[in-house]
C-alpha positions as CSV (number, residue, x, y, z in Angstrom):
1,X,18.2,15.1,19.1
2,X,15.3,12.5,19.6
3,X,15.0,11.4,23.3
4,X,14.2,7.7,24.2
5,X,14.9,7.9,27.7
6,X,12.8,5.6,29.6
7,X,12.0,3.2,26.5
8,X,12.6,-0.4,26.0
9,X,13.2,-1.4,22.1
10,X,13.2,-4.4,20.8
11,X,15.5,-4.9,17.7
12,X,15.3,-8.1,15.3
13,X,18.3,-8.9,13.4
14,X,20.2,-6.2,15.6
15,X,23.6,-7.5,15.6
16,X,24.7,-6.5,11.8
17,X,24.2,-4.0,9.2
18,X,21.1,-2.0,9.2
19,X,19.6,-4.0,12.3
20,X,22.8,-3.0,14.4
21,X,23.0,0.8,12.9
22,X,19.5,1.3,14.5
23,X,20.1,-0.5,17.9
24,X,23.2,1.4,18.0
25,X,20.9,4.6,17.2
26,X,17.8,4.0,19.9
27,X,20.8,3.3,22.7
28,X,22.3,7.3,21.7
29,X,18.7,8.3,22.4
30,X,18.5,6.7,25.7
31,X,16.3,3.5,25.0
32,X,17.2,-0.2,26.7
33,X,18.2,-2.6,23.9
34,X,17.1,-5.8,23.2
35,X,18.9,-7.3,20.2
36,X,16.9,-10.8,19.0
37,X,19.0,-12.9,16.0
38,X,20.0,-15.9,14.7
39,X,23.9,-16.0,15.7
40,X,25.4,-14.0,18.6
41,X,27.0,-11.0,17.9
42,X,31.0,-11.1,17.2
43,X,31.9,-7.5,18.7
44,X,31.0,-6.7,22.5
45,X,28.5,-9.8,22.9
46,X,27.4,-7.6,26.0
47,X,26.6,-4.3,24.9
48,X,22.7,-5.1,24.7
49,X,20.4,-7.6,26.0
50,X,20.8,-10.7,23.6
51,X,18.3,-13.2,22.5
52,X,19.1,-15.9,20.3
53,X,16.1,-16.9,17.9
54,X,15.5,-17.7,14.8
55,X,11.8,-15.5,14.4
56,X,11.2,-17.3,10.6
57,X,10.6,-20.8,13.1
58,X,7.0,-21.0,14.6
59,X,7.2,-20.8,18.4
60,X,10.4,-18.7,18.6
61,X,8.6,-15.3,18.9
62,X,6.3,-16.5,21.8
63,X,10.0,-18.2,23.4
64,X,11.5,-14.7,22.9
65,X,8.3,-12.6,24.4
66,X,8.0,-14.4,27.2
67,X,11.7,-13.8,28.2
68,X,11.3,-10.2,27.5
69,X,8.1,-9.7,29.4
70,X,10.0,-11.5,32.5
71,X,13.0,-9.4,32.3
72,X,11.4,-6.2,31.6
73,X,8.1,-5.8,32.0
74,X,6.9,-4.4,28.5
75,X,8.1,-3.0,25.1
76,X,7.8,0.3,24.1
77,X,9.6,0.1,20.5
78,X,9.7,-3.0,18.1
79,X,11.7,-2.7,15.0
80,X,11.1,-6.2,12.9
81,X,14.3,-5.9,10.9
82,X,15.3,-9.4,10.6
83,X,14.5,-10.2,6.9
84,X,16.5,-11.2,3.6
85,X,16.2,-12.3,0.3
86,X,16.8,-16.0,0.6
87,X,15.9,-17.2,-3.1
88,X,18.9,-18.0,-5.1
89,X,16.8,-16.0,-8.0
90,X,15.6,-17.6,-11.2
91,X,11.9,-17.2,-13.2
92,X,8.9,-18.6,-11.8
93,X,9.5,-21.9,-12.9
94,X,13.1,-22.4,-11.0
95,X,11.5,-21.0,-7.7
96,X,10.1,-24.1,-5.5
97,X,7.1,-24.2,-3.1
98,X,10.2,-23.9,-0.5
99,X,12.0,-21.0,-1.7
100,X,8.7,-19.0,-1.7
101,X,8.1,-20.4,1.8
102,X,11.5,-20.0,3.1
103,X,11.2,-15.7,2.2
104,X,7.6,-15.7,3.7
105,X,8.3,-17.0,6.9
106,X,11.3,-15.0,7.5
107,X,10.2,-11.4,5.8
108,X,6.5,-11.8,6.8
109,X,5.8,-14.4,9.1
110,X,8.7,-13.4,11.6
111,X,7.2,-9.8,12.1
112,X,3.8,-10.9,12.1
113,X,4.6,-13.5,15.1
114,X,6.5,-11.0,17.1
115,X,3.8,-8.5,17.1
116,X,1.4,-10.8,17.9
117,X,3.7,-11.8,20.9
118,X,4.5,-8.4,21.8
119,X,1.2,-6.3,20.8
120,X,-1.0,-7.1,23.9
121,X,1.6,-5.3,26.3
122,X,1.1,-2.1,24.2
123,X,-2.3,-2.4,24.3
124,X,-2.7,-2.6,28.0
125,X,-0.3,0.8,28.2
126,X,-1.9,2.7,25.5
127,X,1.2,3.6,23.7
128,X,3.6,1.6,21.7
129,X,5.6,2.0,18.6
130,X,6.4,-0.5,15.2
131,X,8.6,-0.2,12.6
132,X,8.5,-2.8,9.8
133,X,11.6,-2.9,7.9
134,X,10.7,-3.1,4.3
135,X,12.4,-2.8,0.8
136,X,12.0,-0.7,-2.3
137,X,12.1,-4.0,-3.8
138,X,8.4,-4.5,-2.5
139,X,7.5,-1.6,-5.4
140,X,10.5,-2.5,-8.2
141,X,10.6,-6.3,-8.2
142,X,13.6,-7.7,-9.9
143,X,12.2,-11.0,-11.7
144,X,15.7,-12.9,-12.1
145,X,16.5,-11.8,-8.0
146,X,14.0,-10.9,-5.7
147,X,10.8,-12.3,-7.2
148,X,9.7,-14.2,-3.4
149,X,11.3,-11.1,-1.5
150,X,9.8,-8.5,-3.4
151,X,6.3,-10.6,-3.0
152,X,7.1,-11.2,0.7
153,X,8.0,-7.8,1.2
154,X,4.8,-6.4,-0.7
155,X,2.9,-8.3,1.7
156,X,4.2,-6.9,4.6
157,X,3.7,-3.6,3.6
158,X,0.1,-4.4,3.3
159,X,0.3,-5.9,6.9
160,X,1.2,-2.7,8.3
161,X,-1.1,-0.8,6.8
162,X,-4.0,-3.0,8.1
163,X,-2.3,-3.4,11.4
164,X,-2.0,0.4,11.6
165,X,-5.5,0.6,11.3
166,X,-6.6,-1.8,14.0
167,X,-3.8,-0.6,16.7
168,X,-4.0,3.1,15.8
169,X,-7.3,3.9,18.2
170,X,-5.1,1.5,20.7
171,X,-2.4,4.3,20.9
172,X,-0.1,2.3,18.7
173,X,1.5,3.2,15.8
174,X,2.9,1.4,12.8
175,X,4.9,2.2,9.9
176,X,7.4,1.0,7.7
177,X,10.7,1.6,6.3
178,X,12.0,0.7,2.8
179,X,15.6,0.9,2.1
180,X,17.2,0.8,-1.5
181,X,20.5,-0.6,-2.0
182,X,22.3,-0.6,1.3
183,X,26.3,-1.2,2.4
184,X,25.7,-4.2,4.3
185,X,27.0,-7.8,4.6
186,X,24.0,-8.7,3.5
187,X,24.1,-7.4,0.2
188,X,28.0,-8.2,0.0
189,X,26.7,-11.5,-0.1
190,X,23.8,-10.9,-2.3
191,X,26.1,-9.9,-4.9
192,X,28.7,-12.5,-4.8
193,X,25.6,-15.0,-4.9
194,X,24.7,-13.2,-8.2
195,X,28.3,-13.3,-9.3
196,X,28.7,-17.3,-8.1
197,X,25.3,-18.0,-9.7
198,X,25.9,-16.0,-13.1
199,X,29.8,-17.2,-13.2
200,X,31.0,-13.4,-13.2
201,X,33.0,-11.2,-10.8
202,X,32.0,-9.6,-8.4
203,X,32.2,-6.2,-9.8
204,X,30.7,-7.5,-12.7
205,X,27.9,-8.6,-10.4
206,X,27.6,-5.3,-9.1
207,X,27.0,-3.6,-12.6
208,X,24.6,-6.1,-13.6
209,X,22.6,-5.3,-10.2
210,X,22.8,-1.6,-11.1
211,X,21.5,-1.5,-14.4
212,X,18.4,-3.7,-13.1
213,X,17.7,-1.2,-10.2
214,X,18.8,1.7,-12.1
215,X,20.5,5.0,-11.6
216,X,20.7,5.9,-8.4
217,X,20.0,9.4,-8.5
218,X,22.8,10.5,-5.4
219,X,25.3,8.5,-6.8
220,X,25.9,6.0,-4.1
221,X,24.7,3.1,-1.6
222,X,22.9,4.0,1.5
223,X,25.3,3.9,5.0
224,X,23.1,1.9,7.6
225,X,23.4,4.7,9.7
226,X,21.3,7.2,7.3
227,X,18.5,4.3,7.7
228,X,18.9,4.2,11.3
229,X,18.2,7.8,11.0
230,X,15.0,7.8,9.7
231,X,13.9,4.7,12.3
232,X,15.2,6.8,15.5
233,X,12.7,9.8,14.2
234,X,9.9,7.5,13.5
235,X,9.8,5.9,16.7
236,X,10.2,9.4,18.8
237,X,7.4,11.3,19.8
238,X,8.8,13.8,16.9
239,X,6.4,11.2,14.9
240,X,3.6,11.2,17.3
241,X,1.5,11.7,14.2
242,X,2.9,9.4,11.6
243,X,1.5,6.1,11.3
244,X,0.2,3.4,8.2
245,X,2.8,4.8,6.3
246,X,5.6,3.4,4.2
247,X,8.8,5.3,4.2
248,X,11.1,4.7,0.6
249,X,14.5,6.0,1.7
250,X,16.8,4.7,-1.8
251,X,18.4,7.5,-2.6
252,X,15.8,8.7,-5.5
253,X,16.3,5.3,-7.3
254,X,12.4,4.6,-7.1
255,X,10.7,5.5,-10.4
256,X,7.4,6.0,-8.5
257,X,6.0,8.9,-6.1
């Protein structure tokens, strides 16, 4: 069992799916949980300290950080989970500047802004852990489904490595976690969008997605809690010598080592 007693953890996009599972995992380990999302949680709204913010918007991270520092005095753990494939898909010729900008703002710049706003308090304490939630699609992009999303997350991976090199000597660890296909409401919405844009059933859309992703050796999608288990380990003292790494957790689907 990991122990996070006395730690304060921020989880962005933490009201559902992977983010909710991570918040629950860190809470079970003893951490005080702050959740940031665009919409309040539908169930147990007072379960964790909630801040409503759209982190894809410039300025929102600074407002959020000010509230956190005034309320809690600092932060020990940041999990940048907020992210989504916002593009409707299509070829290079159909993707607009807006598609590209939207995906980069949410999937890269939200993490950059949150870290920039809260890292000073970690540096002052000479301790802290940052986890950036990426995706296996950054290494295996699907041009007709995830081109902008994959590019933004690939940039997040490079940023993770660069940041880890900068703040490692200051006592802060930075890692990325890259899930594969996870059973979440967002994944269901993604499959429904494929079905709608292709005028096919959701079952056919799921089969299309799996045919493009490739066979999952473990034979199923991941549960959000399985991603949370890895994050829980990486933010704990059990992983004190791990930084600058990107952990694939995809059931073995990735064709690269």
